Backbone as numpy.savetxt, mean C-alpha at the origin, in Angstrom:
# Nx Ny Nz CAx CAy CAz Cx Cy Cz
4.22 -32.07 -5.25 4.80 -31.07 -4.21 5.96 -31.85 -3.53
7.17 -30.95 -3.54 8.39 -31.35 -3.20 8.92 -30.28 -2.58
9.49 -30.71 -1.01 10.13 -29.90 -0.17 11.30 -30.44 -0.10
11.90 -31.40 -0.83 13.55 -32.09 -0.55 13.94 -31.07 -1.02
15.41 -31.55 -0.82 16.64 -30.53 -0.86 17.49 -31.65 -1.78
17.44 -31.07 -3.26 18.02 -31.50 -4.43 19.38 -30.55 -4.49
20.32 -31.07 -4.25 21.69 -29.81 -4.46 21.66 -29.67 -6.11
21.92 -28.80 -6.65 22.17 -28.48 -7.74 20.95 -28.23 -8.48
19.95 -28.33 -7.97 18.22 -27.89 -8.57 18.07 -26.64 -8.15
17.36 -25.92 -9.19 16.74 -24.83 -8.79 15.29 -25.05 -9.21
14.70 -24.80 -8.24 13.07 -24.91 -8.27 12.71 -23.72 -9.07
11.87 -23.96 -9.92 11.18 -22.74 -11.08 9.66 -22.66 -10.67
9.10 -23.61 -9.68 7.78 -23.75 -9.62 7.47 -23.86 -7.83
6.82 -22.83 -7.09 6.59 -22.76 -5.89 5.12 -23.25 -5.28
4.70 -23.83 -4.26 3.53 -23.88 -3.58 3.07 -23.08 -2.52
2.37 -22.44 -2.34 2.04 -21.41 -1.23 1.31 -21.87 -0.42
1.38 -22.47 0.68 0.83 -22.75 2.06 -0.48 -22.08 2.29
-0.28 -20.56 2.08 -1.54 -20.11 2.66 -1.31 -19.33 4.01
-2.05 -19.99 4.79 -1.67 -19.27 6.31 -1.46 -20.59 7.19
0.20 -20.72 7.77 0.25 -22.19 8.35 -0.05 -22.71 9.12
-0.94 -23.95 9.78 -1.67 -23.72 11.07 -3.00 -23.81 11.09
-3.39 -22.88 10.01 -4.62 -22.77 9.81 -5.44 -23.12 8.55
-4.86 -23.88 8.02 -5.40 -24.56 6.64 -6.88 -25.06 6.64
-7.37 -25.60 8.06 -8.53 -26.00 7.86 -9.54 -24.69 8.20
-9.13 -23.84 8.41 -9.64 -22.47 8.26 -9.80 -21.32 7.26
-9.14 -22.14 6.22 -9.13 -21.23 5.46 -10.11 -20.44 4.06
-11.27 -21.25 4.14 -12.80 -21.25 3.58 -12.83 -20.00 4.76
-13.16 -20.00 5.54 -14.03 -18.72 6.97 -12.83 -17.89 6.88
-11.75 -17.43 6.86 -10.89 -16.72 6.64 -10.87 -15.73 5.19
-11.37 -16.43 4.54 -11.41 -16.21 3.12 -12.63 -14.94 3.15
-13.56 -14.92 3.50 -14.81 -14.45 3.88 -14.32 -12.91 4.03
-13.79 -12.63 5.50 -13.63 -11.06 5.73 -12.53 -10.21 4.41
-11.46 -11.26 3.92 -10.55 -10.67 2.82 -11.34 -10.53 1.68
-12.19 -11.34 0.95 -13.09 -10.98 -0.05 -14.44 -9.75 -0.24
-14.70 -9.48 1.28 -15.39 -8.32 1.49 -14.42 -6.99 1.36
-13.46 -7.55 2.30 -12.46 -5.74 1.72 -12.41 -5.76 0.79
-12.18 -6.91 -0.11 -11.59 -6.75 -1.60 -12.57 -5.97 -2.68
-13.86 -6.43 -2.18 -14.79 -6.05 -3.21 -14.89 -4.30 -2.39
-15.60 -4.22 -0.97 -15.19 -2.64 -1.00 -14.05 -1.56 -1.59
-12.65 -2.29 -1.37 -11.85 -1.59 -2.01 -11.87 -1.48 -3.32
-11.86 -2.12 -4.73 -12.23 -2.07 -5.50 -13.41 -0.83 -5.95
-14.77 -1.26 -5.26 -15.75 -0.61 -5.62 -15.59 0.87 -5.14
-15.04 1.06 -3.40 -14.95 2.31 -3.10 -14.01 3.21 -4.37
-12.35 2.65 -4.18 -11.99 3.36 -5.04 -12.29 3.66 -6.40
-12.53 2.79 -7.15 -13.32 2.80 -8.50 -14.16 4.16 -8.31
-15.23 4.18 -7.57 -15.84 5.41 -7.35 -15.48 6.77 -6.91
-14.65 6.60 -6.10 -13.86 8.12 -5.75 -13.22 8.51 -7.44
-12.36 7.21 -7.76 -12.00 7.92 -9.39 -12.57 8.43 -10.31
-13.79 7.66 -10.50 -15.04 7.91 -11.00 -15.59 9.48 -11.02
-16.13 9.84 -9.67 -16.21 11.02 -9.46 -15.41 12.15 -9.31
-14.09 11.76 -9.20 -13.14 12.97 -9.38 -12.91 13.17 -10.84
-12.78 12.33 -11.52 -12.57 12.23 -13.30 -14.02 13.01 -13.76
-14.54 12.77 -13.33 -16.00 13.13 -13.59 -16.69 14.71 -13.54
-16.07 14.87 -12.52 -16.56 16.35 -12.24 -15.31 17.08 -11.99
-15.66 18.25 -12.88 -14.88 19.35 -13.12 -14.64 19.97 -11.84
-15.30 20.46 -10.81 -14.97 21.23 -9.79 -13.81 20.76 -8.67
-13.69 19.12 -9.18 -13.08 18.08 -8.30 -11.51 18.00 -8.76
-11.27 18.71 -9.65 -10.14 18.96 -10.68 -8.27 19.36 -9.85
-8.67 19.86 -8.71 -8.15 21.00 -8.02 -6.83 20.13 -7.22
-5.79 19.99 -6.84 -4.54 19.22 -6.66 -4.70 18.15 -5.58
-5.76 18.88 -4.88 -5.67 17.48 -3.55 -6.76 16.18 -3.96
-7.57 16.52 -4.87 -8.36 15.62 -5.22 -7.77 14.66 -6.40
-6.77 15.47 -7.19 -5.89 14.66 -8.15 -5.31 13.74 -7.57
-4.31 14.02 -6.63 -3.68 13.25 -5.63 -4.42 12.07 -4.84
-5.85 12.15 -4.14 -6.26 11.40 -4.11 -6.95 10.30 -5.15
-6.87 10.98 -6.46 -7.22 10.42 -7.29 -6.28 8.86 -7.70
-4.90 9.60 -7.55 -3.55 8.54 -7.42 -3.74 7.56 -6.46
-3.80 8.11 -5.57 -3.84 7.16 -4.15 -4.72 5.81 -4.32
-6.24 6.14 -4.75 -7.44 5.43 -5.17 -6.83 4.72 -6.35
-6.07 4.73 -7.52 -5.36 3.81 -8.37 -4.65 2.65 -7.94
-3.88 3.53 -6.95 -2.59 2.72 -6.15 -3.53 1.77 -5.10
-4.44 2.01 -4.56 -5.51 1.05 -3.60 -5.83 0.14 -4.67
-6.54 0.26 -5.78 -6.74 -0.92 -6.74 -5.76 -1.72 -6.92
-4.52 -1.31 -7.33 -3.01 -2.16 -7.76 -2.98 -2.94 -6.61
-2.94 -2.44 -5.59 -2.22 -3.06 -3.98 -3.12 -4.02 -3.96
-4.05 -3.75 -3.77 -5.20 -4.79 -3.71 -5.66 -5.98 -4.75
-5.28 -5.83 -5.91 -5.56 -6.52 -6.67 -4.33 -7.66 -7.27
-3.03 -6.82 -6.50 -1.90 -7.51 -6.70 -1.21 -8.83 -5.51
-2.61 -8.92 -4.41 -2.30 -9.91 -3.32 -3.42 -10.55 -3.09
-4.87 -9.92 -3.01 -5.56 -10.77 -2.74 -6.64 -11.67 -4.04
-6.37 -11.66 -4.95 -6.99 -12.90 -6.05 -5.97 -14.47 -5.27
-4.89 -13.98 -5.61 -3.93 -14.96 -4.98 -4.30 -15.34 -3.34
-4.53 -14.89 -3.01 -4.74 -15.50 -1.85 -6.08 -15.93 -1.68
-7.31 -15.78 -2.30 -8.29 -16.27 -2.17 -8.52 -17.45 -3.07
-7.48 -17.64 -4.32 -6.96 -18.78 -4.96 -6.50 -19.84 -4.36
-5.66 -19.55 -3.25 -5.35 -20.10 -2.49 -6.40 -20.88 -1.39
-7.23 -20.01 -0.99 -8.27 -20.40 0.26 -9.33 -21.00 -0.79
-9.55 -20.86 -1.77 -10.73 -21.39 -2.14 -10.62 -22.34 -3.06
-9.69 -22.45 -4.04 -9.76 -23.36 -4.98 -8.53 -24.34 -4.84
-7.60 -24.28 -3.87 -6.10 -24.37 -3.46 -5.53 -24.83 -4.64
-5.44 -23.59 -5.59 -4.43 -23.18 -6.47 -2.96 -22.67 -6.21
-2.45 -23.35 -5.37 -0.94 -23.05 -4.51 0.27 -22.79 -5.49
-0.13 -23.12 -6.79 1.36 -23.31 -7.85 1.35 -21.86 -8.26
2.61 -21.89 -8.00 3.40 -20.24 -9.05 4.52 -20.31 -9.09
4.81 -20.30 -10.59 6.05 -19.67 -11.22 6.58 -19.08 -10.74
8.29 -19.16 -10.58 9.10 -18.18 -10.11 9.02 -16.63 -10.79
8.90 -16.69 -11.98 8.91 -15.36 -12.78 7.48 -14.67 -12.25
6.18 -15.38 -11.98 4.91 -15.10 -11.62 5.15 -14.56 -10.78
5.90 -15.49 -9.08 5.81 -15.03 -8.11 7.25 -13.32 -7.79
8.12 -13.56 -8.78 8.53 -11.85 -8.69 7.58 -10.98 -9.21
6.75 -11.43 -10.23 6.31 -10.12 -10.57 4.95 -9.85 -9.79
4.33 -10.88 -8.55 3.85 -10.30 -7.99 4.32 -9.67 -6.96
5.44 -9.90 -6.29 6.20 -8.80 -5.58 6.55 -7.56 -5.83
6.80 -7.65 -7.17 7.01 -6.47 -8.12 5.91 -5.56 -7.45
5.08 -6.05 -7.69 3.80 -4.75 -8.24 3.42 -4.49 -6.70
3.41 -5.30 -5.80 3.00 -5.23 -4.41 3.84 -4.15 -3.85
5.16 -4.74 -4.02 5.81 -4.00 -3.18 6.13 -1.73 -3.78
6.46 -2.48 -4.90 6.55 -0.76 -5.85 5.25 0.12 -5.62
4.01 -0.50 -5.42 2.93 -0.10 -5.17 2.47 0.71 -3.68
3.25 -0.31 -2.74 3.23 0.22 -1.40 3.87 1.63 -0.90
5.18 1.42 -1.84 5.69 2.33 -1.97 5.43 3.50 -2.77
4.67 3.57 -3.58 4.30 4.66 -4.35 3.04 5.36 -3.75
2.19 4.31 -2.63 1.04 5.00 -2.13 2.29 5.79 -0.67
3.00 5.50 -0.27 3.64 5.89 0.36 4.10 7.17 0.42
4.74 7.32 -1.01 5.35 9.02 -1.71 3.86 9.47 -2.22
2.55 8.87 -2.67 1.40 9.96 -2.79 0.78 10.62 -1.29
1.25 9.68 -0.15 0.68 10.12 1.18 1.84 11.65 1.04
2.74 11.50 1.19 3.82 12.48 1.18 3.37 13.59 0.43
3.15 13.53 -0.64 2.94 14.94 -1.36 1.97 15.37 -1.41
0.63 14.59 -0.60 -0.63 15.08 0.26 -0.21 15.71 1.65
0.73 15.57 1.73 0.81 16.40 3.12 1.80 17.64 2.62
2.39 17.49 1.74 2.91 18.88 1.01 1.82 19.79 0.53
0.81 19.17 -0.07 -0.45 19.80 -0.49 -1.14 20.47 0.64
-0.90 19.89 1.84 -2.05 20.42 2.73 -1.05 21.40 3.51
0.32 21.46 3.64 1.30 22.53 3.69 1.04 23.60 2.94
1.30 23.55 1.43 1.10 24.66 0.79 -0.37 25.48 0.84
-1.51 24.30 0.88 -2.89 24.99 1.11 -3.19 25.63 2.55
-2.39 25.69 3.30 -2.64 25.88 5.06 -1.80 27.50 5.18
-0.35 27.33 4.75 0.80 28.33 5.06 1.06 29.32 3.81
0.61 28.53 2.10 0.68 29.70 1.48 -0.73 29.65 0.66
-1.97 30.10 1.46 -3.23 29.80 0.31 -3.40 30.56 -0.79
-2.53 31.81 -0.77 -3.12 32.51 -1.95 -2.23 32.09 -3.18
-1.05 31.39 -2.88 -0.43 31.11 -3.98 -0.70 29.66 -4.09
-1.39 29.19 -3.64 -2.16 27.42 -4.11 -1.85 26.94 -5.04
-2.58 27.66 -5.93 -2.81 27.50 -7.34 -1.47 27.44 -8.27
-1.14 28.68 -7.93 -0.19 28.65 -8.73 1.26 27.86 -8.32
1.43 27.51 -7.30 2.53 26.59 -6.77 2.11 24.85 -7.39
1.02 24.55 -7.15 0.52 23.08 -7.56 -0.14 23.55 -8.94
0.40 23.56 -9.94 0.34 23.63 -11.44 -0.28 21.92 -11.48
-1.09 22.21 -12.76 -1.42 20.82 -13.48 -0.06 19.94 -14.06
0.72 21.01 -14.23 2.05 20.24 -15.05 2.94 19.83 -13.79
3.15 20.44 -12.53 3.91 19.98 -11.55 3.35 18.86 -11.15
1.94 18.78 -10.74 1.47 17.57 -10.49 1.57 16.16 -10.83
1.54 16.70 -12.54 2.02 15.30 -13.40 3.21 15.13 -13.17
4.58 16.20 -13.00 5.84 15.43 -12.76 5.77 15.03 -11.68
5.36 15.29 -10.14 5.28 14.54 -8.98 4.69 13.25 -9.68
3.75 13.21 -10.19 3.13 11.66 -10.14 4.07 10.55 -10.69
4.86 11.33 -11.71 5.79 10.76 -12.77 7.02 10.13 -11.69
7.42 11.44 -10.98 8.50 10.81 -9.84 8.32 9.87 -9.40
6.93 9.85 -8.33 6.39 9.32 -7.47 6.65 7.59 -7.76
6.30 7.37 -9.32 6.16 6.03 -9.59 7.83 5.63 -10.40
8.72 6.52 -10.79 9.80 6.31 -11.31 10.77 5.65 -10.08
9.94 6.34 -8.73 11.27 5.90 -7.37 10.81 4.95 -6.93
9.09 4.67 -7.06 8.87 2.80 -6.58 9.56 2.00 -7.58
9.39 2.11 -8.75 9.84 1.17 -10.02 11.44 0.74 -9.76
12.16 2.38 -9.75 13.50 2.27 -9.45 13.77 1.71 -8.46
13.52 1.40 -7.02 14.03 1.00 -5.93 13.80 -0.69 -5.95
12.47 -0.96 -6.65 11.94 -2.45 -6.61 12.66 -3.03 -7.76
13.01 -2.84 -9.06 13.47 -3.41 -10.17 14.83 -3.95 -9.36
15.79 -3.70 -8.81 16.79 -4.62 -8.33 16.60 -5.60 -7.70
15.64 -5.64 -6.97 15.42 -7.15 -6.30 14.94 -7.75 -6.97
14.50 -7.96 -8.20 14.45 -8.92 -9.65 15.39 -9.45 -9.70
16.42 -8.87 -10.11 17.87 -9.14 -10.59 18.81 -9.72 -9.15
18.37 -8.95 -8.14 18.49 -9.91 -6.57 18.01 -11.56 -6.33
17.01 -11.63 -6.62 16.24 -12.98 -6.36 16.69 -14.00 -7.85
16.89 -13.20 -8.82 16.98 -14.20 -10.26 18.05 -14.63 -10.20
19.42 -14.12 -9.30 20.50 -14.81 -9.11 20.71 -16.24 -8.54
19.52 -16.20 -7.23 19.85 -17.13 -6.64 19.09 -18.48 -7.16
19.92 -19.54 -6.48 19.25 -21.15 -6.67 18.41 -21.66 -5.54
16.97 -21.99 -6.13 16.17 -22.21 -4.87 16.21 -23.73 -4.49
17.55 -24.09 -3.89 17.53 -25.90 -3.45 17.17 -26.18 -2.69
16.92 -25.20 -1.65 15.96 -25.74 -0.31 14.96 -26.68 -0.44
14.09 -25.45 -0.77 12.53 -25.81 -0.85 11.73 -25.38 -1.85
11.05 -25.97 -2.07 9.99 -24.95 -2.91 8.28 -24.79 -2.38
8.54 -24.80 -1.12 7.35 -24.69 -0.65 7.19 -23.21 0.19
6.36 -22.33 -0.14 6.34 -20.88 0.51 5.38 -20.69 1.56
5.96 -20.51 2.93 4.50 -20.57 3.96 4.19 -19.36 4.17
3.40 -18.87 3.08 2.72 -17.68 2.71 1.48 -17.45 1.79
0.47 -16.34 2.16 -0.65 -16.38 0.75 -0.03 -15.93 -0.14
1.22 -15.51 -0.18 1.82 -14.35 -1.53 3.43 -14.90 -1.72
3.88 -13.84 -2.57 5.40 -13.98 -2.96 5.96 -12.57 -1.90
6.65 -13.28 -1.14 7.63 -12.02 -0.37 9.08 -12.35 -0.55
9.95 -11.10 -0.97 11.44 -11.22 -1.06 12.16 -11.92 -0.16
11.71 -11.58 1.05 12.94 -12.30 1.93 12.60 -13.93 2.30
11.28 -13.99 2.26 10.60 -15.17 2.25 11.18 -16.35 0.98
11.08 -15.56 -0.03 11.75 -16.37 -1.06 13.34 -16.63 -0.93
13.76 -15.61 -0.63 15.59 -15.38 -0.70 16.05 -16.76 0.61
15.00 -16.74 1.48 15.38 -17.80 2.36 15.28 -19.12 2.13
14.57 -19.60 1.03 14.84 -20.89 0.63 15.99 -21.14 -0.40
16.66 -20.51 -0.71 17.86 -20.67 -1.71 18.75 -20.87 -0.91
20.00 -21.55 -1.77 21.10 -22.18 -1.31 22.17 -21.19 -1.22
21.84 -19.71 -1.81 23.16 -18.74 -2.25 23.31 -18.07 -0.72
24.16 -16.88 -0.27 24.66 -16.13 0.27 23.42 -15.14 0.05
22.39 -14.66 1.05 21.53 -13.41 0.98 21.40 -12.34 1.55
22.97 -12.00 1.81 23.05 -11.09 3.00 22.76 -9.38 1.77
23.05 -9.77 0.56 23.09 -8.39 -0.22 21.32 -8.69 -0.32
20.62 -9.42 -0.30 19.10 -9.52 -0.24 18.42 -8.39 0.94
19.06 -9.22 2.13 18.77 -8.60 3.23 19.39 -7.15 3.65
20.38 -6.46 2.94 21.15 -5.55 3.26 20.38 -4.35 2.25
19.97 -4.70 1.06 19.08 -3.84 -0.16 18.12 -3.71 0.44
16.80 -4.80 0.74 15.92 -4.54 1.86 15.56 -3.46 3.17
16.90 -3.46 3.19 16.87 -2.55 4.74 16.65 -0.98 3.89
18.04 -1.30 2.77 18.16 0.22 2.15 16.54 0.68 1.72
15.92 0.17 0.88 14.86 0.00 0.06 13.56 1.07 1.84
13.95 -0.03 2.30 12.69 0.46 3.50 13.53 1.96 4.17
14.58 2.16 4.35 15.16 3.32 4.92 14.67 4.49 3.99
15.00 4.49 2.60 15.03 5.28 1.97 13.97 5.63 1.07
12.70 4.76 1.36 11.18 5.48 0.88 10.46 5.54 1.91
10.08 4.38 2.87 9.21 4.55 3.76 9.36 5.07 4.93
10.50 5.24 5.88 11.06 5.81 6.56 11.40 7.37 6.65
11.94 7.59 5.26 11.84 9.07 4.54 10.78 9.43 4.90
9.81 9.12 3.83 8.58 9.20 4.01 7.92 9.89 5.28
7.87 8.85 6.18 7.08 9.05 7.58 8.06 10.51 8.29
9.44 10.60 7.98 10.14 11.54 8.88 9.30 12.78 8.11
9.45 13.00 6.78 8.97 14.01 5.77 7.74 14.09 6.13
6.83 13.57 6.49 5.40 13.75 6.55 5.39 14.28 8.02
6.04 13.71 9.19 6.08 14.37 10.42 6.50 15.84 10.50
7.88 16.20 9.64 8.40 17.60 9.84 7.29 18.08 8.82
6.10 18.17 7.78 5.62 18.77 7.03 4.30 19.27 8.40
3.77 18.07 9.17 2.96 18.53 10.24 3.21 19.29 11.31
4.30 19.36 11.50 5.00 20.01 12.27 4.73 21.85 11.93
5.31 21.77 10.43 4.97 23.14 10.24 3.54 23.52 10.16
2.78 22.82 9.66 1.44 23.14 9.36 0.93 23.26 10.83
1.15 22.32 11.95 0.54 22.67 13.41 1.10 24.25 13.58
2.58 24.47 13.31 2.92 26.19 13.92 2.39 27.03 12.83
1.84 26.68 11.84 1.46 27.79 11.25 -0.08 28.10 11.50
-0.99 26.74 11.65 -2.19 27.00 12.31 -2.74 27.63 13.47
-1.33 27.38 14.32 -1.84 28.05 15.97 -1.42 29.56 15.93
-0.64 29.95 14.79 -0.39 31.19 14.87 -1.50 32.28 13.84
-2.59 31.13 13.64 -3.85 31.88 13.29 -4.92 32.69 14.40
-4.67 33.57 14.42 -5.86 34.63 15.93 -7.03 34.03 15.57
-7.73 33.51 14.54 -9.64 32.97 14.92 -9.28 31.70 15.13
-10.31 31.14 15.82 -10.32 30.12 16.45 -11.12 28.94 15.54
-12.02 29.75 14.53 -12.90 29.18 13.75 -11.67 28.65 12.73
-11.22 29.68 12.10 -10.39 29.63 10.97 -9.37 28.19 11.34
-9.04 28.46 12.86 -8.12 27.32 13.23 -8.54 25.86 12.86
-9.84 26.07 13.35 -10.42 24.54 13.52 -10.44 24.09 11.71
-11.03 25.22 10.77 -11.26 24.87 9.58 -9.31 24.47 8.58
-8.88 25.41 9.32 -7.83 24.25 8.78 -7.05 23.13 9.15
-7.56 23.09 10.94 -7.14 21.43 11.14 -7.72 20.54 10.63
-9.22 20.62 10.00 -10.08 19.93 9.46 -9.90 19.41 8.27
-9.39 20.44 7.51 -8.72 19.86 5.92 -7.89 18.73 6.20
-6.80 18.84 7.35 -5.85 17.47 7.45 -6.36 16.30 8.07
-7.71 16.08 8.46 -8.03 15.33 9.18 -8.19 13.81 8.48
-8.65 13.88 7.55 -8.98 12.72 6.41 -7.36 12.03 6.14
-6.53 13.20 5.83 -5.25 13.03 5.89 -4.44 12.06 6.64
-4.28 12.67 7.78 -4.03 12.41 9.23 -4.65 10.59 9.51
-5.90 10.37 9.58 -6.45 9.19 9.71 -6.00 8.16 8.48
-5.49 7.80 7.19 -5.54 7.47 6.32 -3.62 7.41 6.40
-3.25 8.19 6.89 -1.67 8.05 7.21 -1.65 6.79 8.56
-2.22 7.00 9.57 -2.19 6.45 10.61 -3.07 4.90 10.23
-3.53 4.86 9.13 -4.37 3.56 9.01 -3.15 2.81 7.90
-2.31 3.40 7.20 -1.29 2.72 6.09 -0.19 2.85 6.60
0.40 3.49 7.76 1.69 3.04 8.31 1.79 2.26 9.51
0.48 2.60 10.48 0.66 2.02 11.84 0.61 0.08 11.25
-0.56 -0.27 10.76 -0.23 -1.83 10.55 0.84 -2.35 10.28
1.92 -1.47 9.25 3.11 -1.58 8.52 3.95 -2.07 9.26
4.04 -0.70 10.19 5.06 -0.85 11.51 5.09 -1.77 12.46
3.77 -2.03 12.80 3.17 -3.03 13.66 3.86 -4.45 13.34
3.53 -4.69 12.14 3.83 -5.88 11.25 5.48 -6.09 11.54
5.85 -5.19 10.72 7.63 -5.27 10.87 8.35 -5.24 12.29
7.69 -4.53 13.29 8.40 -4.92 14.72 8.09 -6.40 15.27
7.00 -7.32 14.70 6.47 -8.38 15.29 7.25 -8.98 14.30
7.80 -8.96 13.34 8.49 -9.92 12.47 10.02 -9.73 12.85
10.30 -8.55 13.63 11.51 -8.40 14.13 11.81 -8.77 15.70
10.60 -8.83 16.22 11.47 -9.10 18.04 10.22 -9.92 18.23
9.09 -10.94 17.56 8.02 -11.47 18.09 8.78 -13.13 17.53
9.68 -13.16 17.77 10.06 -14.86 17.37 9.58 -15.93 18.06
8.82 -15.60 19.29 7.80 -16.18 19.75 6.68 -16.35 19.03
5.87 -15.52 18.51 4.54 -15.05 18.10 4.18 -16.01 16.88
3.26 -17.02 16.71 3.09 -18.24 15.90 3.09 -17.52 14.46
3.84 -18.64 13.53 4.07 -18.20 12.32 2.17 -17.70 11.24
1.52 -18.35 11.86 0.22 -17.77 11.36 -0.16 -16.25 11.87
0.08 -16.04 12.46 -0.13 -14.34 13.13 0.68 -13.84 12.41
1.67 -13.77 12.34 3.29 -13.31 11.21 2.14 -12.89 9.80
1.72 -13.99 9.30 1.24 -13.95 7.90 -0.39 -13.24 7.99
-0.88 -13.12 8.84 -2.38 -12.70 9.09 -2.12 -11.26 9.29
-0.96 -10.98 10.20 -1.13 -9.55 10.27 -0.29 -8.52 9.02
0.89 -9.32 8.18 1.03 -8.73 7.24 -0.16 -8.81 5.96
-0.58 -9.44 5.72 -2.21 -9.68 4.93 -2.75 -8.59 5.44
-3.13 -8.33 6.44 -3.85 -7.22 7.20 -3.58 -5.66 6.59
-2.31 -5.25 6.79 -1.33 -4.33 6.70 -1.21 -3.80 5.25
-1.92 -4.80 4.45 -1.98 -4.59 3.52 -3.46 -4.37 2.72
-4.32 -4.90 3.43 -5.93 -4.99 3.25 -6.59 -3.60 3.44
-6.33 -3.51 4.88 -7.02 -2.38 5.41 -7.05 -0.86 4.89
-5.74 -0.28 4.23 -5.58 1.01 3.59 -6.69 1.37 2.60
-6.52 0.15 1.42 -7.28 0.25 0.41 -8.41 -0.11 0.31
-9.12 -0.49 1.72 -10.73 -0.94 1.90 -11.03 0.68 2.59
-10.29 1.08 3.29 -10.75 2.08 4.68 -10.78 3.68 3.90
-9.56 3.47 3.23 -9.38 4.83 2.57 -10.32 5.29 1.47
-10.82 5.00 0.66 -12.56 5.87 0.24 -13.28 5.87 1.21
-13.36 5.15 2.07 -14.38 5.34 2.96 -14.31 6.78 3.92
-13.17 6.82 4.23 -12.36 8.28 5.12 -12.61 9.26 4.40
-12.41 9.14 3.11 -12.65 10.26 2.22 -14.05 10.42 1.56
-14.94 9.57 1.68 -15.80 9.66 1.14 -16.85 10.81 2.35
-16.62 10.06 3.77 -17.38 10.57 4.82 -16.94 11.82 5.11
-15.47 12.17 5.22 -14.80 13.37 5.58 -14.55 14.75 5.05
-15.09 14.58 3.53 -14.64 15.40 1.89 -16.27 15.64 1.89
-16.53 16.84 2.44 -18.02 17.18 1.53 -17.83 17.16 0.48
-17.14 17.71 -0.45 -17.41 18.12 -1.70 -17.38 16.54 -2.42
-16.74 15.20 -2.06 -16.47 14.04 -2.47 -17.59 13.48 -1.85
-18.36 13.70 -0.58 -19.52 12.86 -0.01 -20.88 13.47 -0.89
-20.96 14.62 -1.70 -22.15 14.99 -2.13 -21.96 14.50 -3.54
-21.02 13.98 -4.23 -20.89 13.54 -5.49 -21.09 12.27 -5.25
-20.66 11.68 -4.30 -20.61 9.85 -4.57 -22.59 9.78 -3.96
-22.74 10.43 -3.26 -24.54 10.21 -3.12 -25.27 11.01 -4.53
-24.73 12.13 -5.16 -25.36 12.05 -6.10 -25.46 11.08 -7.31
-24.20 10.78 -7.31 -24.13 9.38 -8.56 -24.81 8.10 -7.70
-24.74 7.67 -6.41 -25.59 6.59 -5.98 -26.95 6.68 -6.26
-27.39 8.18 -6.20 -29.30 8.64 -6.21 -29.33 8.43 -7.53
-28.38 8.49 -8.67 -28.77 8.42 -9.86 -28.71 7.37 -10.47
-27.76 6.35 -9.61 -27.59 5.02 -10.29 -29.25 4.27 -9.88
-30.08 4.62 -8.71 -30.91 3.81 -8.49 -32.29 4.18 -9.00
-32.01 5.54 -9.94 -33.44 5.73 -10.75 -33.72 4.98 -11.30
């Protein structure tokens, strides 16, 4: 392991420090990480299995939920195994190509999840504002096209980051003070001007996550406007209840991410290990909690999950 500066030499292998300053606590820290990963895998796999095998759950809302569960599995798997390898067996070595591959899947999946949450807000808007036209608007063909558009957007915005990183010469250091590969963390150990990396990262943030948040907010303003025009109080309550799970998932997805971004931007006095922990938690929480929220609050899914688990116990 070398952190020295070799002018003209570009490192192709890097070392992940894990959580700087807490190296002696890695084994204890790994326990909640491992538990959350297992819950995320089992919970989201169960959601996908239930939706795909039950014909009555092949409606738009459940198909979007199936996409979200699949993205949760990819997001967890692109980050947590690398963390556990560092924590448990000190496998901290990672090649440049593997590092870029990891951050590509991490970032693109995160953007995909944001896109899926946006179309789920659109789904709730159509269901509440145009209930009689719901099935005719959200056809299987349109859902398929939406799914393709979501993933094309996520891959299309992240692919340029690969080339922006590939052009850099990593001669400052080959040590990454993190549990995984991050775009700017990797760029900062290069000897090149990284202004284009910083500005492109800012563009990706604005054109995906920030735009999605604004559109989701607009969708819910329109939904609330339509709901409070319903004369029946029971009907209003039922309409709002259908949005409950989605709102919880939105808060858990964007909340930790926004808080982490703000602390990294303005919390220069905060210890480095806090920044790393917050960044990891913002990726760990949504995949673990999403299936629990939908499993508890959505009766159709809850009934099918109970049925599957009861069959498995017999």
